[in-house]
C-alpha positions as CSV (number, residue, x, y, z in Angstrom):
1,X,-50.2,-10.1,-169.8
2,X,-48.8,-7.5,-173.0
3,X,-49.7,-3.7,-171.9
4,X,-52.7,-2.7,-173.5
5,X,-52.5,-1.6,-177.2
6,X,-52.2,2.2,-177.8
7,X,-52.8,1.7,-181.8
8,X,-55.4,2.7,-184.4
9,X,-57.0,0.8,-187.2
10,X,-59.2,2.4,-190.0
11,X,-61.9,0.3,-190.8
12,X,-65.1,1.3,-193.2
13,X,-64.2,4.6,-192.0
14,X,-64.4,4.1,-188.6
15,X,-61.5,4.1,-185.8
16,X,-61.0,0.7,-183.8
17,X,-59.2,1.1,-180.8
18,X,-58.2,-1.8,-178.4
19,X,-60.2,-5.0,-178.1
20,X,-61.9,-6.1,-174.8
21,X,-60.1,-9.5,-175.9
22,X,-57.2,-10.8,-177.4
23,X,-56.0,-14.3,-178.1
24,X,-52.8,-15.0,-179.6
25,X,-52.5,-18.2,-181.2
26,X,-49.7,-20.0,-182.7
27,X,-49.9,-23.2,-185.1
28,X,-53.3,-23.3,-183.6
29,X,-52.9,-23.3,-179.8
30,X,-53.2,-20.2,-177.5
31,X,-50.1,-18.7,-176.2
32,X,-51.6,-15.7,-174.7
33,X,-54.4,-13.9,-173.7
34,X,-55.3,-10.3,-172.8
35,X,-58.5,-9.3,-171.3
36,X,-59.3,-5.8,-171.6
37,X,-61.9,-4.6,-168.9
38,X,-64.0,-7.9,-169.4
39,X,-64.5,-10.8,-167.8
40,X,-61.9,-13.2,-168.0
41,X,-62.6,-16.5,-169.7
42,X,-61.3,-19.5,-170.4
43,X,-58.8,-19.1,-173.9
44,X,-59.2,-22.5,-175.7
45,X,-57.2,-24.2,-178.5
46,X,-58.3,-22.3,-181.6
47,X,-58.8,-24.4,-184.9
48,X,-60.2,-24.5,-188.3
49,X,-62.5,-27.0,-186.9
50,X,-63.1,-25.2,-184.1
51,X,-64.1,-22.3,-185.8
52,X,-66.6,-24.1,-187.8
53,X,-68.2,-25.9,-185.2
54,X,-68.3,-23.6,-181.7
55,X,-66.8,-20.3,-182.6
56,X,-70.5,-18.6,-183.2
57,X,-71.5,-20.1,-179.7
58,X,-68.6,-19.1,-178.2
59,X,-69.2,-15.5,-179.8
60,X,-72.6,-14.8,-178.6
61,X,-71.2,-15.5,-174.8
62,X,-68.9,-13.3,-175.2
63,X,-71.3,-10.9,-176.4
64,X,-74.0,-11.7,-174.0
65,X,-71.4,-10.8,-171.1
66,X,-70.9,-7.5,-173.1
67,X,-67.3,-7.7,-174.8
68,X,-67.0,-5.2,-178.3
69,X,-65.0,-6.8,-180.0
70,X,-63.2,-9.9,-179.8
71,X,-59.5,-10.5,-181.3
72,X,-57.6,-13.5,-182.6
73,X,-54.3,-12.7,-183.5
74,X,-52.1,-15.6,-185.8
75,X,-48.4,-14.3,-186.1
76,X,-47.5,-17.2,-188.5
77,X,-50.1,-15.9,-191.1
78,X,-49.3,-12.5,-190.0
79,X,-53.1,-11.8,-189.7
80,X,-56.0,-10.2,-187.2
81,X,-59.7,-11.7,-187.1
82,X,-62.2,-9.2,-185.6
83,X,-64.9,-10.1,-184.5
84,X,-67.4,-6.9,-183.7
85,X,-70.3,-7.2,-181.5
86,X,-71.0,-3.2,-181.7
87,X,-71.8,-2.6,-185.1
88,X,-73.1,-5.6,-187.1
89,X,-76.2,-7.6,-186.0
90,X,-74.0,-10.8,-186.0
91,X,-70.6,-11.1,-185.1
92,X,-68.4,-10.3,-188.3
93,X,-65.0,-11.6,-189.4
94,X,-62.5,-9.4,-190.4
95,X,-58.8,-10.2,-192.1
96,X,-56.0,-7.4,-191.7
97,X,-53.0,-8.3,-193.7
98,X,-51.4,-5.0,-194.2
99,X,-52.6,-2.7,-191.3
100,X,-51.7,-4.9,-188.1
101,X,-51.1,-3.1,-184.9
102,X,-47.4,-2.3,-183.8
103,X,-46.4,-4.8,-181.5
104,X,-48.3,-7.5,-182.3
105,X,-45.9,-9.8,-183.8
106,X,-42.6,-8.1,-183.0
107,X,-43.1,-7.7,-178.8
108,X,-42.9,-4.1,-178.8
109,X,-45.8,-4.2,-176.7
110,X,-44.9,-6.4,-174.2
111,X,-44.3,-10.0,-174.1
112,X,-43.2,-11.9,-176.9
113,X,-45.9,-14.3,-178.0
114,X,-43.7,-17.4,-177.2
115,X,-42.5,-16.7,-174.0
116,X,-42.2,-19.6,-171.6
117,X,-44.2,-19.4,-168.6
118,X,-44.7,-21.2,-165.5
119,X,-48.5,-21.6,-166.7
120,X,-47.0,-23.2,-169.8
121,X,-44.8,-25.5,-168.1
122,X,-47.6,-26.5,-166.1
123,X,-49.7,-27.5,-168.5
124,X,-47.3,-29.3,-170.3
125,X,-46.2,-31.0,-167.2
126,X,-49.9,-31.8,-167.0
127,X,-49.9,-33.0,-170.4
128,X,-46.8,-35.3,-169.9
129,X,-48.4,-36.8,-166.7
130,X,-51.0,-38.6,-168.4
131,X,-48.4,-40.8,-170.5
132,X,-46.3,-42.0,-167.3
133,X,-48.7,-44.8,-166.4
134,X,-47.8,-46.3,-170.0
135,X,-44.1,-46.7,-169.1
136,X,-42.3,-48.2,-166.2
137,X,-39.1,-47.8,-164.7
138,X,-35.9,-50.1,-165.9
139,X,-36.4,-53.0,-164.7
140,X,-32.9,-54.4,-165.7
141,X,-31.3,-52.4,-162.8
142,X,-33.0,-53.5,-159.4
143,X,-32.1,-50.4,-157.5
144,X,-34.1,-48.2,-160.4
145,X,-37.1,-50.9,-160.6
146,X,-38.0,-49.6,-157.1
147,X,-38.1,-46.0,-157.7
148,X,-41.6,-44.3,-158.1
149,X,-43.0,-43.9,-161.4
150,X,-44.9,-41.3,-161.3
151,X,-42.2,-38.8,-160.4
152,X,-42.4,-35.9,-162.9
153,X,-40.9,-32.9,-163.5
154,X,-39.3,-30.0,-165.7
155,X,-36.6,-27.4,-165.2
156,X,-36.0,-24.6,-168.0
157,X,-32.9,-21.9,-167.9
158,X,-32.3,-18.9,-170.0
159,X,-29.2,-16.9,-170.7
160,X,-30.6,-14.2,-168.8
161,X,-30.6,-16.2,-165.7
162,X,-34.3,-16.7,-165.3
163,X,-35.6,-20.1,-164.3
164,X,-38.5,-22.2,-164.2
165,X,-39.5,-25.5,-162.6
166,X,-42.5,-27.4,-162.2
167,X,-42.8,-30.6,-160.6
168,X,-40.3,-33.3,-159.4
169,X,-37.2,-31.1,-160.5
170,X,-35.2,-31.4,-157.1
171,X,-35.8,-35.1,-156.7
172,X,-32.3,-36.6,-156.8
173,X,-31.8,-39.8,-159.7
174,X,-29.4,-41.3,-161.5
175,X,-27.6,-39.5,-164.4
176,X,-27.2,-42.7,-166.6
177,X,-26.4,-42.1,-169.9
178,X,-26.9,-38.8,-169.6
179,X,-23.2,-39.0,-168.4
180,X,-22.1,-40.0,-172.0
181,X,-22.1,-36.2,-172.8
182,X,-19.5,-35.7,-170.1
183,X,-17.5,-38.6,-170.9
184,X,-16.9,-37.7,-174.4
185,X,-15.9,-33.9,-173.5
186,X,-13.4,-35.6,-171.5
187,X,-12.1,-38.4,-174.2
188,X,-12.3,-35.7,-176.9
189,X,-9.5,-33.7,-174.8
190,X,-7.6,-36.5,-173.9
191,X,-7.2,-37.7,-177.3
192,X,-8.4,-35.6,-179.4
193,X,-11.2,-35.6,-181.7
194,X,-9.8,-37.6,-185.1
195,X,-8.4,-39.9,-183.5
196,X,-11.8,-40.5,-181.1
197,X,-14.3,-40.4,-183.9
198,X,-12.0,-42.1,-186.8
199,X,-10.3,-44.7,-184.6
200,X,-12.4,-45.9,-182.3
201,X,-16.2,-44.7,-182.6
202,X,-18.4,-43.4,-185.2
203,X,-21.0,-40.8,-185.4
204,X,-24.0,-42.4,-186.9
205,X,-27.4,-43.4,-185.2
206,X,-28.0,-47.3,-185.6
207,X,-31.5,-47.8,-185.5
208,X,-30.9,-50.9,-183.0
209,X,-31.4,-50.4,-178.8
210,X,-28.7,-49.0,-177.0
211,X,-27.2,-52.2,-175.6
212,X,-27.2,-54.1,-178.5
213,X,-23.7,-56.0,-180.1
214,X,-25.5,-56.9,-183.1
215,X,-23.9,-54.0,-185.5
216,X,-20.5,-55.0,-183.4
217,X,-20.6,-58.5,-185.4
218,X,-20.3,-56.6,-188.8
219,X,-18.9,-53.4,-188.1
220,X,-16.3,-53.8,-185.3
221,X,-16.3,-50.1,-184.4
222,X,-19.3,-48.7,-182.7
223,X,-21.7,-46.5,-184.5
224,X,-21.7,-43.8,-182.0
225,X,-20.8,-42.9,-178.5
226,X,-24.1,-42.4,-177.0
227,X,-24.9,-46.2,-177.3
228,X,-23.5,-48.6,-174.3
229,X,-20.6,-50.1,-176.8
230,X,-19.7,-46.4,-177.7
231,X,-19.7,-45.1,-174.3
232,X,-17.5,-47.5,-173.0
233,X,-14.9,-47.3,-175.6
234,X,-15.1,-43.8,-174.8
235,X,-14.5,-44.3,-171.7
236,X,-11.6,-46.5,-171.8
237,X,-10.3,-43.3,-173.9
238,X,-10.1,-40.8,-170.7
239,X,-6.7,-40.6,-169.0
240,X,-6.1,-41.7,-165.6
241,X,-4.2,-44.3,-163.9
242,X,-7.0,-46.2,-162.4
243,X,-10.8,-46.4,-162.5
244,X,-10.8,-44.2,-159.1
245,X,-8.7,-41.2,-161.0
246,X,-10.7,-41.1,-164.1
247,X,-14.0,-41.3,-161.8
248,X,-12.3,-38.1,-159.5
249,X,-11.8,-36.4,-162.8
250,X,-15.3,-37.1,-164.1
251,X,-17.2,-36.3,-161.0
252,X,-15.2,-32.9,-160.6
253,X,-16.1,-32.2,-164.3
254,X,-19.5,-33.1,-163.7
255,X,-20.0,-30.7,-160.6
256,X,-18.6,-27.7,-162.8
257,X,-21.2,-28.5,-165.4
258,X,-24.2,-28.6,-163.5
259,X,-23.0,-25.5,-161.1
260,X,-23.6,-28.1,-158.3
261,X,-20.5,-29.0,-156.0
262,X,-22.6,-31.4,-153.4
263,X,-23.1,-34.0,-157.0
264,X,-22.0,-37.4,-155.8
265,X,-21.9,-41.0,-156.4
266,X,-25.3,-43.3,-155.5
267,X,-23.4,-46.3,-154.1
268,X,-26.1,-48.7,-154.1
269,X,-27.4,-48.1,-157.7
270,X,-23.3,-48.5,-158.7
271,X,-23.4,-52.0,-156.8
272,X,-26.4,-52.7,-158.0
273,X,-25.4,-52.2,-161.8
274,X,-22.3,-53.9,-160.9
275,X,-23.4,-56.8,-160.4
276,X,-26.4,-57.3,-162.9
277,X,-24.0,-55.8,-166.0
278,X,-23.2,-58.8,-167.5
279,X,-24.5,-57.4,-171.3
280,X,-21.9,-54.5,-171.0
281,X,-19.7,-56.9,-169.9
282,X,-20.1,-58.6,-172.7
283,X,-19.8,-55.9,-175.2
284,X,-16.7,-54.5,-173.3
285,X,-14.8,-58.1,-173.9
286,X,-16.0,-58.2,-177.6
287,X,-14.6,-54.6,-178.4
288,X,-11.4,-55.5,-176.3
289,X,-11.1,-58.5,-178.4
290,X,-11.4,-56.2,-181.9
291,X,-8.9,-53.9,-180.3
292,X,-11.3,-51.4,-179.9
293,X,-11.4,-50.5,-176.3
294,X,-8.0,-49.2,-174.4
295,X,-6.6,-50.9,-170.8
296,X,-8.0,-53.5,-168.4
297,X,-11.8,-54.1,-169.3
298,X,-13.0,-54.8,-166.0
299,X,-11.1,-51.3,-164.9
300,X,-12.9,-49.4,-167.4
301,X,-16.2,-51.3,-166.7
302,X,-15.9,-50.4,-162.8
303,X,-15.7,-46.4,-164.8
304,X,-18.1,-47.0,-166.5
305,X,-21.0,-48.0,-164.0
306,X,-20.0,-45.5,-161.6
307,X,-20.3,-42.7,-163.9
308,X,-23.9,-43.8,-164.9
309,X,-24.5,-44.0,-160.9
310,X,-23.7,-40.2,-160.0
311,X,-27.3,-39.0,-158.7
312,X,-28.3,-35.3,-160.2
313,X,-31.5,-33.6,-160.6
314,X,-33.6,-32.2,-163.3
315,X,-32.1,-28.7,-162.4
316,X,-28.4,-30.2,-162.4
317,X,-29.1,-31.2,-166.2
318,X,-30.9,-27.8,-166.9
319,X,-27.9,-26.3,-166.0
320,X,-25.3,-28.4,-168.1
321,X,-27.7,-28.2,-171.2
322,X,-27.7,-24.7,-170.7
323,X,-23.8,-24.4,-171.1
324,X,-24.0,-26.6,-174.1
325,X,-26.5,-24.2,-175.4
326,X,-24.0,-21.2,-175.1
327,X,-21.4,-22.9,-177.2
328,X,-19.9,-24.4,-174.3
329,X,-19.7,-21.1,-172.0
330,X,-20.6,-21.3,-168.3
331,X,-23.3,-18.1,-168.4
332,X,-22.3,-17.3,-165.0
333,X,-18.6,-16.9,-165.1
334,X,-17.7,-16.7,-168.4
335,X,-15.4,-19.8,-168.4
336,X,-14.9,-21.7,-171.4
337,X,-15.7,-25.1,-170.0
338,X,-16.0,-26.8,-173.5
339,X,-14.6,-25.8,-176.9
340,X,-17.2,-24.2,-178.9
341,X,-16.6,-26.4,-181.9
342,X,-17.1,-29.7,-179.8
343,X,-20.0,-28.2,-178.0
344,X,-21.7,-28.0,-181.7
345,X,-20.6,-31.5,-182.6
346,X,-22.3,-33.0,-179.3
347,X,-25.7,-31.0,-179.9
348,X,-25.3,-32.4,-182.8
349,X,-25.0,-36.2,-182.0
350,X,-27.7,-35.5,-179.4
351,X,-30.3,-34.4,-182.3
352,X,-29.4,-37.6,-184.3
353,X,-28.4,-40.2,-181.6
354,X,-29.5,-38.7,-178.5
355,X,-32.8,-40.4,-178.0
356,X,-31.4,-44.6,-178.6
357,X,-33.1,-46.3,-181.0
358,X,-35.9,-43.7,-180.9
359,X,-33.9,-40.5,-181.7
360,X,-35.3,-40.1,-185.6
361,X,-39.2,-39.9,-184.3
362,X,-38.2,-37.4,-181.9
363,X,-36.8,-35.4,-184.3
364,X,-39.3,-35.3,-186.1
365,X,-42.0,-34.7,-183.7
366,X,-40.3,-32.5,-181.1
367,X,-37.0,-31.2,-182.9
368,X,-34.7,-30.6,-180.5
369,X,-31.2,-31.9,-179.7
370,X,-31.3,-34.4,-176.4
371,X,-29.9,-36.8,-174.9
372,X,-31.7,-39.2,-172.6
373,X,-30.8,-41.7,-169.5
374,X,-32.4,-44.8,-168.1
375,X,-32.8,-43.0,-164.9
376,X,-35.8,-40.8,-166.8
377,X,-33.5,-37.7,-167.2
378,X,-33.6,-35.7,-170.3
379,X,-31.1,-32.7,-171.3
380,X,-32.0,-30.8,-174.0
381,X,-29.8,-27.6,-175.3
382,X,-31.7,-25.2,-177.6
383,X,-28.9,-23.2,-178.6
384,X,-28.5,-19.3,-178.0
385,X,-31.8,-20.1,-175.8
386,X,-32.1,-22.3,-173.1
387,X,-31.5,-24.8,-171.4
388,X,-34.2,-27.8,-170.3
389,X,-33.9,-30.8,-167.8
390,X,-36.6,-33.1,-167.9
391,X,-37.3,-36.2,-165.0
392,X,-39.6,-39.0,-165.5
393,X,-38.8,-42.9,-164.5
394,X,-40.9,-44.3,-166.7
395,X,-39.6,-45.2,-169.6
396,X,-40.9,-46.0,-172.9
397,X,-39.9,-49.3,-175.1
398,X,-37.0,-47.4,-176.3
399,X,-35.7,-46.5,-173.0
400,X,-37.1,-43.1,-172.7
401,X,-39.0,-41.0,-170.2
402,X,-42.6,-41.6,-171.8
403,X,-43.7,-38.3,-169.7
404,X,-40.6,-36.3,-170.5
405,X,-41.1,-36.9,-174.3
406,X,-44.4,-35.9,-174.1
407,X,-43.7,-32.3,-172.4
408,X,-40.8,-31.8,-174.7
409,X,-43.9,-32.8,-177.5
410,X,-46.0,-30.1,-176.0
411,X,-43.4,-27.4,-175.5
412,X,-42.1,-27.9,-179.2
């Protein structure tokens, strides 16, 4: 709640002081409500149709409750709509284009209108939960098939150290394709960005499912590092004498990116992936035959299955996202974990390719850079602002968290 307004506006030769009820809306949604000496009311979504059909009924209730003035502040259109009960026989609508109280739009009088709060996160979580029943857990991996599909949680961390968590943010789940962010960073360091992106993988979205083999028949090089063929290729570029050494490097770096030294391999999921990963084997052997994949195929796949089977939480991937949002700098100690130019490149790839063949639709409806995994996680870095981690194992037909996408859609 912001501090009471200490401003005056002249209107019709009268001096108007602070309102009894102030509602701040943005793009039709209430983002803040302040009540001054009046009963607390439930702020409802305000839209043109609401104003036309229901507003006068609501205003009548406010007037009966003793409210003198009711302000609707619209920061986007830079206007204040004022309903005055005291000086008119019927509520009147006033629009101020120039004389707007100082602080309403710039946050000088308190919180900014779009400040994220736990209440907003709870509303987003409640919205997302309605969609979990429409999805189902990853059916092709036995261990993931058995996960409770109704888990759902979101964690946000900003650069000032503020952390908000609602829902199942501390429930472990396997990182799956979000691990491709970590392996990509390691591969860039080991073999160089030029070699990786010109000789091994591309940077374009495919429009095909993440485990598709179709494009490899016409374009030998995988389209991007986030589809399975691309991620297996990237994994083969990471240095290490064997899968154990490669995985050791991967695990150590994942722990640093997530600021959690307890992160470990989920052995049952790893064994389940290894036993059922025939499609990934087909991709890997095709890549080997095409001269793209380096080293031993089975050793590369063993490392790939392990890196996808590491347990994390929404809290962990929120911190990883925060590092990416902070240009690769660990906000706690200032250490550069990712070179800034590569953090920028990875965020760009997340926006265009991070949500499998649903990336375009996600970019249109949400607009955040994001990387999902079939374990139900979504990592979202909002540059210079915050990192977001979402967990919801009920997946849509694209392999993305059904409830998680809706949470992010609500917040956007």
